[in-house]
C-alpha positions as CSV (number, residue, x, y, z in Angstrom):
1,M,114.4,70.3,78.7
2,L,115.1,72.1,75.4
3,P,118.7,72.8,75.0
4,V,119.5,76.7,73.2
5,L,123.2,76.6,72.9
6,G,123.4,74.3,75.4
7,N,121.8,76.5,77.4
8,T,118.2,75.6,78.9
9,V,118.6,78.9,81.6
10,L,119.3,81.0,78.5
11,F,116.0,79.6,76.5
12,L,113.9,80.4,79.5
13,Q,115.3,84.0,79.7
14,F,114.3,84.1,75.7
15,F,110.4,83.0,76.6
16,I,110.8,86.1,79.3
17,D,111.9,88.2,76.7
18,F,109.4,87.3,74.1
19,C,106.6,88.0,76.8
20,I,107.6,91.3,77.2
21,Y,108.7,92.5,74.4
22,P,105.4,93.2,72.3
23,F,104.6,95.5,74.9
24,Q,107.6,97.9,74.6
25,L,108.4,97.6,77.9
26,T,111.9,99.2,77.0
27,S,113.3,99.6,81.1
28,Y,113.5,95.7,81.4
29,I,114.4,94.8,77.5
30,S,117.4,96.9,78.0
31,V,118.3,94.5,81.2
32,L,117.5,91.3,78.3
33,A,119.7,92.6,76.1
34,L,122.4,92.9,78.5
35,I,121.9,89.3,79.0
36,R,121.7,88.2,75.3
37,F,125.1,89.8,74.9
38,S,126.8,88.9,77.6
39,L,125.5,85.6,79.1
40,R,125.3,87.2,82.5
41,P,122.7,85.8,84.9
42,A,119.3,87.9,84.8
43,H,119.0,87.9,88.8
44,S,122.7,89.2,88.8
45,I,121.5,91.9,87.0
46,S,118.1,92.8,89.2
47,K,120.2,93.0,92.0
48,E,122.9,95.2,90.9
49,R,120.0,97.2,89.7
50,G,118.2,97.3,93.1
51,Q,115.7,95.5,91.8
52,W,115.7,92.0,93.5
53,L,113.4,90.6,96.3
54,D,115.0,87.3,97.9
55,N,112.0,84.5,98.6
56,S,110.5,85.8,101.8
57,A,109.0,88.5,99.5
58,E,105.4,88.1,98.4
59,P,105.6,89.4,94.7
60,T,103.3,91.3,92.5
61,P,102.1,90.4,88.8
62,G,104.8,91.1,86.2
63,M,107.6,90.5,88.6
64,I,110.4,87.8,87.2
65,I,110.4,84.8,89.4
66,F,113.8,82.9,89.7
67,F,113.9,79.4,91.2
68,D,117.1,77.6,92.2
69,W,116.3,73.6,92.1
70,A,117.5,71.5,94.6
71,D,119.3,68.6,93.6
72,E,121.3,65.6,95.0
73,N,124.4,68.7,95.6
74,G,122.2,70.4,97.7
75,Q,121.4,74.3,96.3
76,D,124.3,76.4,94.5
77,G,122.3,79.9,94.8
78,L,121.8,80.3,91.1
79,S,119.3,80.6,88.9
80,D,118.0,77.3,87.3
81,H,114.6,78.0,86.2
82,T,112.9,81.3,85.6
83,G,108.8,82.5,85.0
84,I,106.4,85.2,85.4
85,V,104.6,86.0,88.1
86,Q,100.8,86.0,86.9
87,K,99.3,86.3,90.5
88,V,99.3,85.7,94.5
89,E,96.3,84.4,95.8
90,N,95.7,82.5,99.5
91,G,99.5,82.5,100.1
92,R,100.7,80.9,96.9
93,V,102.3,82.4,93.5
94,Y,101.2,81.4,90.0
95,T,103.1,81.4,87.6
96,V,103.8,81.2,83.6
97,E,107.0,79.3,83.3
98,G,108.5,78.1,79.6
99,N,110.3,74.7,79.5
100,S,108.1,73.4,82.2
101,G,107.8,69.9,81.3
102,D,108.4,70.9,77.8
103,S,105.9,73.2,77.3
104,V,104.6,76.4,78.6
105,R,102.1,76.4,81.1
106,Q,100.8,77.7,84.1
107,N,102.8,76.8,87.7
108,S,101.8,77.3,91.6
109,Y,104.2,77.9,94.6
110,P,103.7,78.7,98.2
111,V,105.0,82.4,99.2
112,G,108.2,81.5,100.7
113,Y,109.3,78.3,98.5
114,Y,112.5,77.2,99.7
115,E,113.6,76.5,96.0
116,I,112.4,80.1,94.9
117,L,115.6,82.2,94.7
118,G,114.0,85.4,94.6
119,Y,112.3,88.0,92.2
120,G,113.2,90.7,89.6
121,A,111.3,93.4,90.2
122,P,111.4,95.4,86.7
123,A,110.6,99.5,87.0
124,Y,108.0,99.1,84.1
């Protein structure tokens, strides 16, 4: 994993920022600006703004996907990883993720996968 200030989750959030910024999506940029300055978890901000869907939802392209990886202690309800939803087909969520195996890559997961914490639904 590539640390940024010792925080790989922050690195992943900057990847999302990099992907969204060129499109001038100001409603979500304001959320990302809050993250930069307060380092509050993006999934918490999505919840506060009413832009949160839990992992049972079927996301749409452009949503931000958050993961809570299971480790030897189980899951803690906090976001460990994030990406952008590219599409949903045949019950699978396709994502683009930064720092996935130390690279940017497309991954896929079953809709409702237990390690998906939920989705941020920015008001683009």
